[in-house]
N, C-alpha and C positions, 0 to 999 in steps of 0.2 A: 385759685389753684396754687397749691404749695410748690415752689420751685424745687426741681430735682437737684440734690446735692451730688457733686461729682468728686469721686475719689480715684486717683490714679496711683498705682504702686510706684510708678517712676517719680511722680510728684512728691509722694510721701518720703521716698528714699532721698530725694534731693533736699527736702525740708530737714530730714534727720541729719544729713551731712552738714547742712548750714548750721544747724543748732550745735552739733559737735564741734565745729570749727569755732563758733562763738565761745562755747564753754571752755574749750582748750585755750583759746587766746586769753580769756579772762583769767584762767588759772595761772598762765605764764606771767601776766602782768601784775596780778595781785601778789604773786610770790616775789616777783622782782622789784616792783615799785611800791607795793603797799596799797592799802585801801584808799586812802584820801587822794593819792596821785593818779590812781587809775580812773579813767573816765570812760563814758560810753563811746566817745569819739575814738579813744585810743584803742579800745577793744575792737571796734569796727575796723580801724586801720590794720591791726594785728591780724584779724581774721580774714581780711579782704572782702568785707561786705559793707552794706550801707549802715549808717547810724540807725536809720529806722528799722532795719532787720534786728539790730541789737536790742533796741527798745521793745520790739515785739517779743523777743526771747525772755524778757523779764526785767525786773528792777535790778539795780546795782546789787542790792542785798541778796536778791534771789539768785543772781549769777554767781555770787561768791559761794553760796551754799551748794549750788549745782556743780561749781568748780571743785569744791572739796569732795563731794560725793563721787564724782567721776574719777578724780585723781586717787582717792583712797580705795575705792571698791571697783572701779572700772566701768560703772554706770550710774545713772541718776535714779532717784526714787526713794520713797520712805520705807520700802520693804526692808526687813531685817537682814543684817549681814549674814545671818545663818542661812538665809534662803539663796545666797549667791552660790553658784555651783562649786567654786574653789573652796569656799569655807565649809560648805556641806560635805564635800569629799574628806576634808581634813577631819571634821568632828565625827565622821562615820568610821574612821579607822578603828579596827578592833584593838590595836595596841595603844593604850592610853598614853604611854610615854611618847610614842611617835606622834600621836595626835596633838599633844601639848607642844612638842617641838614645832610641828607645822603651824600651829596657832600663833606661837611666838614669832616664828619666821615671817608669817603673813603680816602680823600687826607691826613688827619692827620695820619691815620694808615700807609698809603703808605710812607709818609715821615719818619715815625718811622723805617720802615723796611729797608729804603734805605739810612739811615743817613751815615753809614760807606762807602757806595758806592759813595755817593755825595762827601764826602771828598776825596776819591780816585780819582774821576774824576777831582776835582779841582787841585790836584797834577799832575795828568797825563797831563792836559791841559798846565801846566807850563813847563813840561819837555819833552813832546813827541808831535811833530808837527801832526802826524796822529791822536793821541788821541785828540789834540786840535781841529781839524777839526770835528771829530766825536762828541765831546761834544758841539761844536757850533751848529751843525746840530740838536742835541737832544734839545738844548735850544730853537732853532727856532720852532721845533715841539711842544714843551711845550707851547710856546707862542701862536701858532695857536690853540691848545686845549683851552687855557684860552679865546681866542678870541671867540670861540664858546660858552663858558659859559657866556661871556658878551652879546653876541647876544641873548642867551636864556633869560637872565635877561631883556633884552629890550622887547622880545616877551611877557614876563609875566608882563609887565607894570612897571618894577622897574627902568628903565633907558631910558633916552631920546635918540633919534636917533644919535644926534651929539656927544654924550658922549662915544661911544663904544670904541674908541681907548684909551682914557685916562682910562676908567674903565678896559680895558684889562691890562694896565700897573699896576693899582692898585691891581687887583686881583692876577696878576703874582707875585707881591711882597708879598701880604698877604699869599698865599698858597705855595709859593716857598720854595725849600729845604734850601735855605740860611736863611730864617726867622726861619725855624725850628731849624737850626743849632745855630742861635743866642740865641734863648730863651732856648732851652733844653740842648744843648751840652756846650754852652759857659756861659749862665746865670744861669744854674742849675734848671730851671723849670722842674716840671714833666710833663708827657704827658697830664694828665687831665687839668692842669692849661693852658697849650699851647692851647688845644682844646677849653677851655672856652674863652680864649682871642680871638681866631679866630672868634668865633661866635659874640662876642661883637663888634669886629672890622668890621666884615661884616655888621652887623646891622647899624653901624654908616655910613658905605659907602652907603648903600641902602637908608638910611634916607636923606643923602646929595644928592644922585642921584635923588631922588624923589622930592627935594625941587626946589624952583624957579630958583636957580643958574644953573640947568641943562637944562632949557627950552630955 
């Protein structure tokens, strides 16, 4: 006789709270201390749970990616950024200029929140083969999301059909965490200056996309 599985909403809610505490603790420690110095024990201590609970939540590399996803987008998962309610609302705005400003605001703030985690992922990718594969997968998912943004721009009349792939690469560079790191963390720009630069740079891209050279 197959044993009956028991599922309790209270138990599920408690498990979700525990996981959230673990992932948030991992995010704080990876950002503050870096990838090598952050251990499962330190995450457990920060989250107020057992080390076993942390190990059950995933490997160190998996927790790093989960921490990035939750900090960047508000939740975990492989679903597209365009499926998150806040981003879906932004891209559905009828005024394209307003939508683009909202998109830049969202990404600039998300890059600010995840700056420390981005640095931790760069280190992890150099020192941990499992983390390297996880970061590469995250990068591929990010490019897919940027591709959706490029196709959105085409649908709004800002971009010719043949320019989508190149525009995806350009947008990926424009809004990528590496660009934020260069301007804010390495060059000393404040977040307002970085955000203003993004808007000017995007306007220049759109002007070029709309010109004769993209037809």
